[in-house]
KOLNUFI-864842 format. One record per residue (C-alpha): x, y, z. Coordinates in Angstrom, 3 decimals. Layout:
# KOLNUFI-864842
<r x="X" y="Y" z="Z"/>
...
//
This chain:
# KOLNUFI-864842
<r x="33.398" y="-25.992" z="-71.875"/>
<r x="31.687" y="-23.663" z="-74.389"/>
<r x="28.004" y="-23.338" z="-75.192"/>
<r x="28.915" y="-24.314" z="-78.796"/>
<r x="30.651" y="-27.568" z="-77.955"/>
<r x="29.096" y="-30.474" z="-79.645"/>
<r x="27.402" y="-28.622" z="-82.502"/>
<r x="26.786" y="-31.094" z="-85.368"/>
<r x="27.792" y="-29.928" z="-88.774"/>
<r x="26.970" y="-30.917" z="-92.216"/>
<r x="29.139" y="-33.636" z="-93.775"/>
<r x="32.541" y="-32.297" z="-94.484"/>
<r x="32.056" y="-29.260" z="-92.177"/>
<r x="33.516" y="-28.820" z="-88.661"/>
<r x="32.060" y="-26.215" z="-86.429"/>
<r x="34.058" y="-25.335" z="-83.325"/>
<r x="33.978" y="-22.566" z="-80.678"/>
<r x="35.936" y="-19.483" z="-81.781"/>
<r x="38.786" y="-17.792" z="-79.880"/>
<r x="36.367" y="-15.048" z="-78.677"/>
<r x="33.034" y="-15.310" z="-76.965"/>
<r x="29.893" y="-15.868" z="-79.248"/>
<r x="32.145" y="-16.529" z="-82.250"/>
<r x="32.159" y="-19.766" z="-84.301"/>
<r x="34.836" y="-21.185" z="-86.501"/>
<r x="33.679" y="-23.179" z="-89.539"/>
<r x="36.187" y="-25.459" z="-91.258"/>
<r x="35.372" y="-27.187" z="-94.559"/>
<r x="37.064" y="-30.404" z="-95.785"/>
<r x="37.435" y="-28.753" z="-99.154"/>
<r x="37.105" y="-25.288" z="-100.521"/>
<r x="33.356" y="-24.467" z="-100.580"/>
<r x="31.639" y="-23.117" z="-103.679"/>
<r x="31.494" y="-19.408" z="-104.351"/>
<r x="27.795" y="-19.324" z="-103.397"/>
<r x="28.563" y="-20.739" z="-99.930"/>
<r x="31.448" y="-18.288" z="-99.487"/>
<r x="29.339" y="-15.416" z="-100.563"/>
<r x="26.621" y="-16.308" z="-98.072"/>
<r x="29.140" y="-16.591" z="-95.254"/>
<r x="30.458" y="-13.052" z="-96.171"/>
<r x="26.953" y="-11.707" z="-96.265"/>
<r x="26.318" y="-13.090" z="-92.777"/>
<r x="29.396" y="-11.383" z="-91.365"/>
<r x="31.832" y="-14.284" z="-91.482"/>
<r x="35.394" y="-13.712" z="-92.475"/>
<r x="38.139" y="-15.971" z="-93.733"/>
<r x="41.150" y="-16.457" z="-91.372"/>
<r x="43.946" y="-17.647" z="-93.562"/>
<r x="46.289" y="-18.303" z="-90.557"/>
<r x="43.797" y="-20.725" z="-88.914"/>
<r x="42.283" y="-22.079" z="-92.180"/>
<r x="38.727" y="-21.366" z="-91.174"/>
<r x="35.803" y="-19.030" z="-91.422"/>
<r x="34.810" y="-17.218" z="-88.309"/>
<r x="31.833" y="-15.140" z="-87.351"/>
<r x="28.909" y="-14.602" z="-85.066"/>
<r x="27.330" y="-17.708" z="-83.793"/>
<r x="23.731" y="-16.492" z="-84.267"/>
<r x="24.310" y="-15.835" z="-88.029"/>
<r x="25.511" y="-19.344" z="-88.928"/>
<r x="23.561" y="-20.613" z="-91.922"/>
<r x="21.085" y="-23.307" z="-90.835"/>
<r x="22.273" y="-25.857" z="-93.352"/>
<r x="25.744" y="-25.763" z="-91.893"/>
<r x="24.634" y="-26.246" z="-88.289"/>
<r x="21.856" y="-28.671" z="-88.970"/>
<r x="22.336" y="-30.763" z="-92.104"/>
<r x="18.717" y="-32.101" z="-91.864"/>
<r x="17.336" y="-28.604" z="-92.484"/>
<r x="18.091" y="-28.851" z="-96.292"/>
<r x="19.732" y="-32.294" z="-96.523"/>
<r x="23.213" y="-31.110" z="-97.167"/>
<r x="25.421" y="-28.051" z="-97.567"/>
<r x="24.961" y="-26.992" z="-101.214"/>
<r x="27.752" y="-26.969" z="-103.767"/>
<r x="30.429" y="-28.600" z="-101.634"/>
<r x="32.245" y="-31.100" z="-103.762"/>
<r x="34.462" y="-33.140" z="-101.511"/>
<r x="35.630" y="-35.533" z="-104.236"/>
<r x="37.009" y="-32.929" z="-106.492"/>
<r x="38.323" y="-30.567" z="-103.890"/>
<r x="36.165" y="-27.505" z="-104.379"/>
//
């Protein structure tokens, strides 16, 4: 069992333990907006095409992804239209 098991994510976002220690994988139900992708990149996250997820250091995960109550929702994620 990992220390990151059971982390709640914003609606449409799955957060799971990474394949290496202290790394998280973030999976979106649909492609996130450019602003979300840019913030992930700025925080040291990278896109893993093979696994279909973003991965990066757990301590740098944006608060709105880990705790949807911090801002109410993840911004600019349109699950209806797929982007």
